[in-house]
C-alpha positions, 0 to 999 in steps of 0.5 A, spaced: 246 126 734 238 124 733 237 121 726 232 124 724 234 131 724 233 134 718 236 140 716 234 143 709 240 149 709 246 147 711 250 148 706 248 154 703 253 159 702 249 166 704 253 171 700 254 177 705 259 178 710 263 184 715 268 187 717 268 183 724 267 175 721 272 172 725 273 176 731 271 174 738 269 179 743 271 177 751 264 182 755 265 180 761 270 174 764 264 169 762 260 172 756 265 171 749 261 174 743 264 171 736 261 173 729 260 169 722 260 173 717 254 178 720 251 174 725 253 173 733 253 167 737 255 168 745 259 163 749 257 162 756 262 160 760 269 162 762 276 161 758 279 155 759 274 151 763 273 146 758 265 147 759 259 152 757 253 154 754 253 156 746 247 161 745 245 161 738 248 156 731 251 161 727 250 161 718 249 155 715 256 153 713 259 156 720 260 150 723 268 150 723 269 156 726 265 155 731 269 149 733 275 152 732 273 159 737 271 154 742 278 150 741 281 156 742 277 159 749 275 153 752 280 147 750 280 142 745 276 136 748 271 143 750 263 142 749 257 146 751 252 143 755 247 145 751 245 149 746 241 155 746 236 158 741 233 165 741 229 164 735 230 158 729 232 164 723 237 161 719 242 165 721 241 163 728 240 155 727 245 155 721 250 150 724 245 146 729 246 140 725 254 138 724 254 141 732 249 136 734 253 132 731 259 132 734 257 134 741 251 130 741 247 136 747 239 139 748 238 144 746 232 149 748 227 154 746 221 158 747 215 154 746 212 157 740 219 156 737 218 149 736 214 148 730 220 151 726 225 147 729 221 140 728 219 141 721 212 142 722 211 150 720 214 153 716 216 161 718 213 167 714 216 169 707 222 174 707 219 181 705 223 183 699 219 190 699 220 192 705 222 200 706 230 199 707 236 197 703 239 193 698 239 186 705 232 188 705 232 187 697 234 181 696 231 177 702 227 173 698 234 169 698 234 167 705 232 160 707 225 161 711 224 153 711 223 150 718 229 145 720 227 138 724 231 138 730 227 132 733 228 129 740 234 134 740 230 140 742 225 141 748 221 147 751 224 152 756 222 151 763 216 154 764 218 158 770 224 162 766 229 159 769 235 157 763 238 151 764 245 149 766 246 157 767 244 159 774 242 166 775 239 167 768 233 168 765 229 167 758 224 173 756 219 171 752 219 178 746 216 176 740 215 180 734 220 178 729 219 171 730 213 168 735 217 164 739 223 170 740 227 170 747 232 174 750 236 172 756 238 177 762 243 176 768 241 181 773 247 180 777 251 185 772 244 187 767 248 183 761 243 182 756 243 177 751 238 180 746 238 176 739 235 179 734 229 183 739 233 189 738 240 189 734 246 194 733 246 196 727 242 198 721 241 190 718 237 192 712 243 198 709 249 193 705 254 198 708 252 199 715 252 192 716 259 191 712 263 197 716 259 195 721 257 202 723 253 201 730 247 205 732 241 201 736 236 199 732 230 195 731 230 187 728 232 186 722 226 188 718 225 184 712 224 177 716 219 181 722 212 179 721 209 182 728 211 190 730 206 192 735 208 185 739 216 188 737 216 194 739 213 192 746 218 187 747 223 193 745 220 196 751 220 191 756 228 189 754 230 196 756 226 197 763 231 191 765 236 198 764 242 192 761 248 195 762 251 190 757 248 188 750 250 182 746 245 182 739 245 178 734 247 183 729 252 189 730 258 189 735 255 189 742 254 195 746 255 197 753 254 203 759 251 209 757 251 209 749 247 203 750 242 205 755 241 212 750 240 208 745 235 204 748 233 209 751 231 213 744 229 206 741 222 205 746 221 214 745 222 213 737 220 207 735 215 208 729 221 213 726 227 208 728 225 202 727 217 201 724 219 201 716 214 205 712 211 200 707 211 192 707 207 186 707 208 186 715 207 194 716 200 196 715 196 196 722 203 196 725 202 202 730 
């Protein structure tokens, strides 16, 4: 691992969880979702092959859980070809330093996200004033410092292809962060949406705890460009995904996903956009 990597919140314990924590789900033969507290990571690759690509890196302190899930699915000596990041918020890069220390593999992200992954810029502060439930109100405790992955991180290819994943493309879907990306495979219409939209109401404590499934907009307390977030949801819905794995919530497929996305697109301002919050003014 690059010795210059700096990870300011790697040892913090973030006090939130759900009944799905520690659960793995095979959505397709080569798509595996693993839940860590309240966030999902994705392992792309067939079980038992010993190799895969990891999408996102979970909560702080979750490296052990990720290593265990990898061993169980791919074998004792398995390691990824790469780590892909939808973005760099704390719950998606929380275990990146210990993962890279063991695996020493490349990390890929959108060029606009690199300042937050190389220590040059700090994310906008979370907004505890935003309309929402308990998890929004306590968002001031969530880390927003940048990690510094040094030379380990590099930009995704300009042509939209995804390293080590033939048939996949990355899609710029900003709003939740400037350099946010989603990943899509047209052959079977599978979408890794991360937080561009999610399948749980992320600011409501009870809904997160029990993982009540509903298609919703990005987490309110960390989204700072609602106009872009709305356009990104429209872009992803136009793909007509058959299966979607999001950063938060139980994965969805089929009619429930399609109908949920249609409702979100047509009613984004009512469903997703908060009534108030410091990043909301002028968003409509």
